[in-house]
C-alpha positions as CSV (number, residue, x, y, z in Angstrom):
1,M,-19.6,-37.9,11.5
2,L,-21.2,-36.6,8.4
3,T,-24.1,-38.5,6.8
4,T,-23.7,-39.5,3.2
5,Q,-26.4,-37.1,2.1
6,L,-24.8,-34.2,3.9
7,Q,-21.4,-35.1,2.6
8,T,-22.8,-35.2,-1.0
9,A,-24.6,-31.9,-0.6
10,G,-21.3,-30.4,0.6
11,E,-19.4,-31.7,-2.3
12,T,-22.1,-30.5,-4.7
13,F,-22.0,-27.1,-3.2
14,V,-18.2,-26.9,-3.5
15,A,-18.3,-28.0,-7.1
16,A,-20.9,-25.4,-7.9
17,V,-18.9,-22.7,-6.2
18,T,-15.7,-23.9,-7.9
19,A,-17.4,-23.8,-11.4
20,T,-18.6,-20.2,-11.1
21,P,-17.1,-17.6,-13.6
22,E,-16.0,-15.7,-10.6
23,M,-13.9,-18.5,-9.2
24,E,-12.5,-19.5,-12.5
25,A,-11.5,-15.8,-13.0
26,F,-10.0,-15.6,-9.6
27,V,-8.0,-18.8,-10.1
28,R,-6.6,-17.6,-13.4
29,A,-5.8,-14.0,-12.0
30,K,-4.1,-15.6,-9.0
31,A,-1.9,-17.8,-11.1
32,V,-0.9,-15.0,-13.4
33,F,-0.2,-12.7,-10.4
34,R,1.9,-15.3,-8.7
35,A,3.8,-16.4,-11.9
36,D,4.7,-12.9,-13.3
37,P,8.5,-12.4,-12.9
38,E,8.1,-8.6,-12.7
39,L,5.6,-8.9,-9.9
40,Q,7.7,-11.5,-8.2
41,D,10.6,-9.2,-8.2
42,L,8.5,-6.2,-7.0
43,R,7.1,-8.3,-4.1
44,K,10.4,-9.6,-3.1
45,R,12.0,-6.1,-3.1
46,L,9.1,-4.7,-1.2
47,S,9.3,-7.4,1.4
48,Q,12.9,-7.1,1.9
49,R,12.8,-3.3,2.1
50,S,9.8,-3.4,4.4
51,G,11.6,-5.7,6.8
52,E,14.8,-3.6,6.8
53,L,12.7,-0.5,7.5
54,Q,10.8,-2.1,10.4
55,A,14.2,-2.7,12.1
56,K,15.2,0.8,11.5
57,Q,11.8,2.2,12.8
58,T,12.4,0.5,16.2
59,T,15.7,2.4,16.5
60,G,14.3,5.8,15.2
61,A,16.8,5.6,12.2
62,L,14.2,5.6,9.5
63,T,14.4,8.3,6.9
64,Q,11.6,9.9,4.9
65,Q,13.5,8.8,1.7
66,E,13.3,5.2,2.8
67,I,9.6,5.6,3.6
68,D,9.1,7.1,0.1
69,E,11.0,4.2,-1.5
70,V,8.8,1.6,0.1
71,Q,5.6,3.6,-0.7
72,F,6.8,3.8,-4.3
73,L,7.4,0.1,-4.5
74,Q,3.9,-0.6,-3.0
75,N,2.2,1.9,-5.3
76,T,4.0,0.3,-8.3
77,L,2.9,-3.1,-7.3
78,N,-0.7,-2.0,-6.6
79,A,-1.0,-0.2,-9.9
80,H,0.4,-3.0,-12.0
81,P,-2.5,-4.2,-14.5
82,I,-2.0,-7.8,-13.4
83,T,-2.3,-6.8,-9.7
84,V,-5.5,-4.7,-10.5
85,Q,-7.0,-7.7,-12.3
86,F,-6.2,-10.0,-9.5
87,V,-7.6,-7.6,-6.8
88,Q,-10.8,-7.2,-8.9
89,A,-11.2,-11.0,-9.3
90,R,-10.7,-11.4,-5.6
91,H,-13.4,-8.9,-4.8
92,A,-15.8,-10.6,-7.2
93,I,-15.3,-14.0,-5.7
94,I,-15.6,-12.6,-2.2
95,A,-19.0,-11.0,-3.2
96,R,-20.1,-14.3,-4.8
97,L,-19.2,-16.2,-1.6
98,G,-21.1,-13.7,0.4
99,E,-24.2,-14.3,-1.7
100,C,-23.8,-18.1,-1.3
101,N,-23.5,-17.6,2.5
102,E,-26.6,-15.6,2.5
103,A,-28.5,-18.2,0.5
104,V,-27.3,-21.1,2.7
105,S,-27.9,-19.2,5.9
106,E,-31.4,-18.3,4.9
107,E,-32.1,-22.0,4.1
108,I,-30.7,-23.4,7.4
109,G,-31.8,-20.5,9.6
110,F,-28.3,-19.4,11.0
111,D,-25.2,-17.6,9.7
112,F,-23.5,-20.6,7.9
113,A,-20.1,-18.8,7.4
114,A,-19.9,-17.8,11.0
115,A,-20.7,-21.2,12.2
116,A,-18.2,-22.9,9.7
117,A,-15.3,-20.5,10.4
118,P,-12.4,-21.9,12.4
119,Q,-12.4,-21.0,16.1
120,S,-10.1,-18.1,17.0
121,C,-8.0,-18.0,20.1
122,C,-9.1,-14.4,20.6
123,G,-12.8,-14.6,20.2
């Protein structure tokens, strides 16, 4: 059971991280990335073609033309300005969260993120 003081500290920490320019930029970029109709269509087509080609790969019927098509869709998605902005915002918030982890870990004397991470079935 968390003490009130620890609960308050946790809520304050989350509020501070949520209010960073990096988090605000990430949330905005993620919303734009998810809502853009062109990107939605590209992701849908890429997902469908990838699924179809995985099935073909198991039977050995996959052609180079099909591989090139999926690579073209992936490259188009990755090069889209909205995707680029989203990826940059994601990298920025990951870096900020890493800095937060370092600060908290130094203060408490152990790796906060590692201790807070969900347990994995595989180690």
